[in-house]
N, C-alpha and C positions, 0 to 999 in steps of 0.2 A: 507522753511516750507513745500513744497509739498513732499509727501511721498506715496509710494504704500501701505505702512502699516499704514493705517489711525489712528489706536489707539496708534501709536508712536508719533504722532504730539502732542506736549505738551498741548495746550489748550483743544484738544479733549480728550487726555489721562486724564487730570485733571478732566474734566467734567464727563466722564464715571466713573472714580474711585470714585467720590463723591457718586454716586448712587449704584454702585456695592458693595461697602464696608459698606453700611448702612444696611447690613443683608438681602438684597434682594436675592432671588434665581434667578440666571441668567444663560443663556445658550448662546453659540456662535456657530452657525452652520457652520461658515467659519473661524475658529480660526487662521489658518495659524500658525504663531509662537507665537501668543498672548495667555496668560494664565490669562486673566482678569476675565473671567466668572467662575461661580461655576462648570459648566460642559462644556467641549470643544469638538469640532468635526472638522475634516477636512477630505476630501475625500482622500487626499494624505497620505499614511501610513508613509511617511518619517517625518511627523510632530508629535511631542510628545503630542498628544491629548488624551482625554478619549475615543473617538470613531473615527473611520475612515469609515464614512457612507455617502451616499447621504444626502444632507442637509434636504430635505423634509422628508425622512425616519427617520432621526435623530429627527426632530421636532415632528413627529408623535409618538415617544416613550413616550412623556410626556402627562400626563392627562390634560384634559381641565382645565384651570385656575390654574395650578400648578406652572407655571413659572411667576415670577414677571417682568423679564426684558430679552429681546432678543437683543443681540449685533448683528447687521446686517451690515456687511461690505463684500459683495460678491466680488470674484475676478473679474478682468476685463474680 
């Protein structure tokens, strides 16, 4: 069950998907290889994300109260 990619752990994956796919606008500032959120970001340009920015700068691009859900799983 332990995994460095938290959203690949089945119970966590199922829980998150239940909310993300209810039409909520979601963002993931540390997406890594996950594509769960509506908009994804990772500092590493080797990951296929919408943005490759510092996480805080990424989050600042969204208007206040425009995001329903933030997936937060920072790297170790």
